[in-house]
N, C-alpha and C positions, 0 to 999 in steps of 0.2 A: 508674491505674485499672488501664493496662496490664500490670502487673506479673504478675496473674495467668496472663494473659492470653498474656501472650510463656514464661510458664513451660511450659506446654501446649503452645506450639508445637515446641518442645524435645523432645516425646516424638517416638516413631517411628510415625505411624498407618500403620496397615496395612489396609486397608479392602480390603475383595473385594466382589465384584459387588454381593452380596449386601445388605451394609452401604449400599451406596450405591443401590439400589433402594427398599431402605426407605427413607431419607434422602426420596429424590422422592416415593416413596408415603405416605409420611405429610404431607409438605407439599402433594401432589395432595388428600390424604381432609380436610386443613383447609381448604383452599380452595374445595372443592366444599360446604361446609356452607351459605354462604349462600343457593344456590340453594333446598337443603329447608328451610330457614326463610321463604322467598318461597311454596313450594308448600305447607305446611302451613297447615292453616286453626282449628289452635286462636289462641289471641294470642300473641303474641311474647313473652312474659315467661310464661307457662303453658308455651312449647315449652322454655324454657331448664329450668323442673321437672322436663320431662320428659328435658329433655338428662341431667340430676345424676340422676334416679331410675333410669332402664331401667337403664345401663349399671352400676347398682352391686354387684350380685349377681355379676358377673363381676371387678369390681374387688375386692371385698373377700375373694374367692379367689386374686386373684395377692396381694392384701396378707398372706391365711395362709401364703403358700409363703415370704416375705421372712422375713429371720432376722435382725432387726436388736439384737433383746439388749435393748432398750430399754421401757424400759416411757412409758405416755403421762402425765405430770407436769401437775401443774395448771399452769404457765411454757407446755408446748408445746400444752397444750389451748387456756389461750388464743389463742396463735398460731394456732391452727388454727381458732376462732369466728371470728376475725378476719379471716383469710385467705378462709373462707366466704363471710363477709357481701361483700367485696370483690369475691371472684370471681361471687356474685349480682347484684351491681349493675353488674357489668360485663358479664354478660347482658343484664340488664334493657337498657341503654344500646347494645347491639350491635345486637339483636335489632330494637328498635326502628327505629335506626338502619338496616339493612339495607332496611326497607319503604320508607325514605324516600331514599334514593339510588343510586346506581349502584354494581354491584357489586363491581368493580375499586377505587372508591372506600372500601367498607365494609370489607376486608379489609385494604386499602395503610394507613389511617389508625388502622386497629385495630389492628395493627402498631407503632403509634407509641412501645408499650414501651420497646423500646428505647432508642427517645432520653430518655424523660423517664427511665429508669434512666440513662444518664450523667449526667445533667445533676445528677439525687440524688444522685449518686456525687459531683461535683462541689460540689456545696452540703456533702456530708459531710465533704470534703477540706477544703473551704474555700480552696480555690485557683480561678483563674481558667484557664479552659480552654486546653489546650496547641492548636497551627495544625490539626491535624486535627479535633479536639473544634469548634473554634470553625469549620471549614469546615462541618463536619456541620449544625449549628445552623443558620447563615445556608441553607444549602442547605433545610433542612426548613421553614422560617419563609419561603422565597422559592416552592418548590414548592406549600408549603401555600397557601402565599394565592394563586397561580395555580389550584388546585386549588378552594379557596372562591368564586373569582371567576367560575371557571367554573359550580358550582352554582347560583351566584345568579342566574346570566344564564337557568340554565333552569328553575330554580321558587327562589322562597326557603324551600319545602317539602325542595328536595333539599339545601340550605345547612343546615336544622336535621338531616335527617340525617349529614352530613358532621360536623358539631359535637359530637352524639351518639357518633359511630363514635371521634371523638376522647377525647373523655369517658372510652368506654370502653378505650381504649390507657392513659387514666392509672389507671383503677381497676384493669385488669388488676395493674400495677406493685403498689398498693397490696396485690392479693391475691400476688404473688409473692416479695414483701420477709419476710412472716410465712411463708410457705410455706418457704420454705427456710428460715429459722431453725427451723422445726419438723422438717425435713428433716435437722437437724444428730441423727441419734440413730435417729430410722424412716426406714423405705424410700419409694420411689417411691411405689408403690401404696397404702400405709398409709395417708400424708398425702393422698394422690388420693382415696383414699376416706372419709375422715375429713370433707376439704373438701365433697365433694358432700355429706354427710349433716349438712353444718352450713347448705349454702347451700341446698339442696331446701326445707327449711320456709318460707325469705325468700322465696325466689320463688314459692310458693303462696301466701302471704299477699298479695305484692304484685298476682298477678295476680286475686286474690277480690276485694279490695279495688279494684282497676280495673274489677271486672266483665268480664272477658276470660270467653271460653269455654273450660275446661281441657280437656275431652275434644274428642277429633277428627269432624269434620262428616264432610260428602261427600268429601273429601280422602282422609279413613281415615287410618292408623295407619302407610302406609310412608313416607311423609315424615317422620313422627316420630322412628322406628324408626332410618330413615336418618339423621338429623341428628345422635340420640344415637350411633351406632354410629362415624361418621364422626367427630362432632366431640370426643366425650367419652373412644374407646375405640380404635379404631383407629387414627388420627392419632398419638395419644399413644402406643400402645405401639409403632409403629413407628420415632416418633422418637427414643423412649427406648434401645430397642433401637440405632440409630446414630451417637445422638449422639458416645457415646467414641469413635469410629473416627475423626473428622474432627475438622483445624485448624478455628478460628472464624473462618474466609475463606472453606469451604468452607461452611459450614455458613450463615454471613448468604448467601452465595450460591443457596443451595438455600431460602434463607426467602422469597427475590424471585419465586419460581416463583408464589407464591400471589398475589398481586393480579395479578399476567401471567395465571394461569390461571381466575382472577374473573371478570376482565373478558372475557377469550373465553367464558367462559359467559354472560356477562352480554349478551352481542353475539349468540351463537345462540338465547339460550332469549327471551332478551326484549325483544331489536335494541336493544340500548344501546350507543350510536356514540361514537366518541371522536374529539374533533378534536386537531389538531397541538398545541395549547396544553394537550390534556390528558397527551397522551405527555410533555409538555416538564414538568408539575408533577409528573406520575405518576415519570420517573424523576430531578429532583430529592430528593423525599421519599427513593426508593428510594436514590438514593446514600447519602443521610442515614441512612438505616439502618442500609446495610450498615457505612460509619464508624464507629457506634454498637456497633453489634456486637463489631464487632473492638476496642474500648475495653472490653467490659465481662469484668468475672470469667468464668472460663467456666463457674463453679458455677452463677451469678445469670443464665446465658442465657435470657430467654422464650421461651416457646413459643407460639403461636398455633394453637388454640384446641382 
């Protein structure tokens, strides 16, 4: 699994200050998304619907500027439909989980896609993990056990939130794999636009079936628009702009700024405090995600959210 990544590491990466600022800015935009999920007074699933729908005109404009020269055939359409459904379910689990657990946990556990992707790669290759991969799995299990145990001490509801965010990480991989297949011939923004078109009706149907409020109430549209902008547009655009200029190690380290910033927002805005055991658990999971990030093929690197 490391061969593709190793090949990329041999390239002469020459990032400038703007590329580094874009990498950090993209991760920061993605990290503050859960704050807006908490502030919005639509239902959490309804917010996912608006997140996909509101940026769609800009995404379609960006997609129109791409010149892939490839057509959307039936095979790619099926991959995109599957990716859209998986992404919708990812947002369902994540947005509900954000309301039930601490912000730092919600971002860290939802980013577990890197680890799931590494395990999926091992399954495909039908081999046992190498030493660093085994270390990542052990660290993730130990760190996850600490975080889940701490959440259970606070409230069983918080534990449910952690498990939902972990489930979101698994659904994100189920989105990522077919989305990467669809990108073989289609542009990044084209695929993201089509995934949004496929996923938005799924989210709206789930929200209506659950009886959630779809339109904002007293909180207004600002948190909804802010979530849609930071999560689906600004964060993605900055990450896409900067990604090709950095080796996987730097990308992985930048990714770890997301849970740190989310934990800071949780402390400042919601008085969510972290005990030493929380720092230990988050550190172990963060180390596991970094090792998994280094083990992934560059083209399949998952980016949240």
